[in-house]
N, C-alpha and C positions, 0 to 999 in steps of 0.2 A: 967716470965722473968723480972728481975729488971733492973734498969738503970745500976747498977754495972755490971751485966752480959753482957749487951750490950757493955759497955766500954771495958771490958776484952776481949770479942770476937773481938771487933774492933781492939784492939792493936795486938792480935794474928794474925788476918787477915792482917792487914797493914804491920806487920813485915815479915810475911811469904809469902804473895802474890807476892812480888817483889823479893823474894829470890827463888832459884830453888828447893824448898823443899815441894811444894804443900800446899798452904794455906788452901785449902778445907779439906785436911786430918787433919790438925791441929785443924781447927775450929770444924769439926765433932767430933773428939775425945774430945775436950773441952766441947762441948755440951752434949755428953754422960756422961762425968764425972760429969757434973752439973745436970744430970737428965732430960735433954731436948730431944725432938724428932727432929733430924736433917732433917727428911723427910717431916715435916709439911709445908704447904704452907707459913705460916708466917716466919718460920725459913729459908726456901730457899730464900724467898724474902729478908730477912735480909742479907743473905750471898751475894746476888747479889748487894744490896745497898752498902755493904762493898767493894765489887769489884769496885763500882762506885767511892767511895772515893779514892781508890788506882789508878783508871784511871785518876782522876784529879791530883794526885801526879805524875803520869807518864808524863802528859802534862807539869806540872810546871817544872819538873826536866829535861826533855829532850828537851824542847822547843828551847833552844839556840843551842843545837846540831843538832836538826832537821832543824832549820832555816839555819845553816851553811852548812849542808849536802844536804838536800832535796829541799831547797828553793833558792839556790844560783843562779839558772838560769832556764829558762822555760823548757829546754830540760831535765834537771835532775828532775824537778818537774813532768813532764809528765812521765818519766821513773818510778819514785817511785809510782805514782798513779797506773800505769799499774801493777807493781809488787804487790802492796797491793791488787789490785782487783783480780789478779790471785790467790794469796795466800788465800784470803778470800773466793773466789769461791770454791777452792779445799777444804777448811775447811768446808764450808757449805755442799758440796756433801758428803764428808766422814763422818763428824761429825753428821749431822742430818740424814744421811742415817743409820748410826749405831744406833742412838737413835730410829728411827722408827723400825729398825729390832729388837732391844732389846725389845721394848714395845709390838710388835706384835708376835714375835717368841719365846721370852724367858719368858716374863711376862704373855702372853696369856690372857690378860684382855681387855675388850672393852674400859675401861677407865684407863687402865694401864699407868703409867708415869715412866720414867726412874729415876725420883727423889726418887722413892721408894727404890732404891738400894743405895742411897747416905749414908745411915747410916750403911751399911754393912762393918764392920771392916775386915771380912774375904776376902772382895774384895779390900779394901783399902790397906791392907798389901802387896799383890803381885804387886799392881800398884806402890806403893812406891819402891819396890825392882826393878821393871823394869826400872823406870826412874833413880834410883840410879846407876844401871849398865850402862845406856846410858851416864849419866853425868861422871861417872868414866872413861869410855872408851875415851870420848872426852877430858877430862882434862888430862889424862895420855898421850894421843897421842900428845896433844899440848905441854905438858912439855917435852916430848921426842924430838919433832921436834925442840923446842927452844934450848935444850941442844946440839943437834947435828948440829945446825946451819941451819937446813932446815926451810923454811918458807912456810907452806902450806896455810897460811891465807893471801896471797897476794890479794889485792883488784882488782877484774876483771872489774869493771866499775865505773861510777860516783856515784852510790848509794852503792857500796860495795858488790853487788851481782848481779847475772843475773836472768833471768826469770825462768829458770829451778830450780835454787836454791830456789827461792821464792815459786815455786810450791811445792817442797819437804817440805819446812818449813810449808807451809799451810796445807799439808797433815798430817804431824805429829801433828799439832795443832788440826786437826779434830779428831784424835785418842784420844786426851785428853778430849774432851767434855763429853763423857758419864761416864768417870771413875774418881772418886774422888781418889786422891793420885798420879795420873800420872801428875806430875807438868807441866803445860803449858809452863812456862818460861824456866824451866830446859830442857824440851824436845826440844823446838824450838831453843834455843840458842845452845845446844849441837849439834843438827842436822846441824845448820849453820856452826859450827866449824868443824864438820866432813866433810862437803862439801867444806871446804877451805875458808869460809867467815871469815874475821877478827873478832875476838871475840867482839870488841867494836861495829862493824857494825851489827853483829848478835844480840847483845843486843838491839840496837836502833830499828832494824826492828821488833824484837819480841814484844817489847812494843808498837810500832806503830800498830801492829796487834791487841794488847789487847784493844786499844782505839776503834778500829772498832768493835771488838767482843762484847764489853760490852753492848751497847744499845740494840741489839737483845736479849741478855740474860735477861736484865731488862724487856723487853716487854714480854718475855716468862713467867717470874715469876709473873708479874702483872696479866697476863691472867690466870695463874694457881690459883692465889689468888682469882680472880673474880669467877672462876669456883668452888672453894671449897664450899661445902654445908653449912659449919658453918660460912662462911663470906659472907654475902649478904648485899648490901647497902653501902652507903658512910661512915657512922660512923665507922663500924668495920674496913674498909680499912684504914681510917685515923688513927685509933688506931694502926694498924699494921705498918703504914708508919712512925709514929713519932719516935719510937725507932730506926728504920732503918736509918732515916736521921741523928739522933745523932751519931749513929755508923759510918756513912759515914764520918763525920767530924774527928773523932778520927782515922779512918783508913787512911785518907788523911795524917795526921800528922805522924803516924807511918810509912806510906809508904815512905815518904820523907827520913826518917832515914834509912830505909832498902835499898833504892836505892843507897844512898851514900856508904853504906857498900858493896853492890853488885858490884859496879863499882870498888872499891878498890881491891876486891878479884879477879875480872876478870883481872885487870891489873897486879896483883902480881903473877899470875900463879897458884893460889890455887883453881881453879875451881873444881878439882877432890874431894876436901874435902866435897863439897856439896853432891857428890855421896855417899861418905862414910856415911854422916849423914843420907841420905835417906835409906840406907841399915840398919843402926842401928834403925831408926824410924820404918821400916817395921817389924823388930823383936819385937819392943815394942808394936806396934799395934796388931801384931799377938798374943802376950801374953795377951793383954787386951781382945781380942776376946775369948781366951781360958778361961779367968777368968769370962766370962759371960756378958761383956759389948756389 
């Protein structure tokens, strides 16, 4: 893997991560087209570090909005902390429960890891199709309600959502963890919209959840890297970390651009176009699998 490969993957990740089109699917396809193994510990660590870059982009982009919405008074801050805790707890129960089940019941290996499935284009294609349908339904319903004068996205509370809505969003996020292609941002924002959360508030909450989710994901991949038989000791780990850190910087810059575009599309009522894109991408990925990738 060269520096050029890292930069290219970082740009793909940064642009796609913060758009509801599944960055992981795009990066996995790019890696396969470049002859890389997306399931190797070094590559999954790189992907997580790219996520870290986009996490910092999220913090930089949303900080003013979060400060105005979530930090305006002690009561609101307490509410959002509780909602983020509930959503993250539900994510952990469902997501890591699914991961354990897949590793023990599907892969049947003592040392099996769900990352072994991350390069499977035959699994990524239906995941893209599923999230595409969810985004399409949410976007078309929102456009229909706006056209008819109905507003299903009225804000129910100071943070823009209630505890039940937060729990549902966290549960959908949990479903995304084991499946590359099932876009986390696309699924969580669409779920919020279908539950009646204002689209901008659903976006804010979804990316706040991403900030919480990223550190455990980094820890998991570092642990996996340490467990890998061909990477033992500090020097190989440092060699694996250096390109990942470079990629993190480029993912941060690309992520800022993607966030600006995402917000514009959310406000302009074109959310459903991301669903159409995911459906087209699902067909393309399915074709690549048929071609032997």
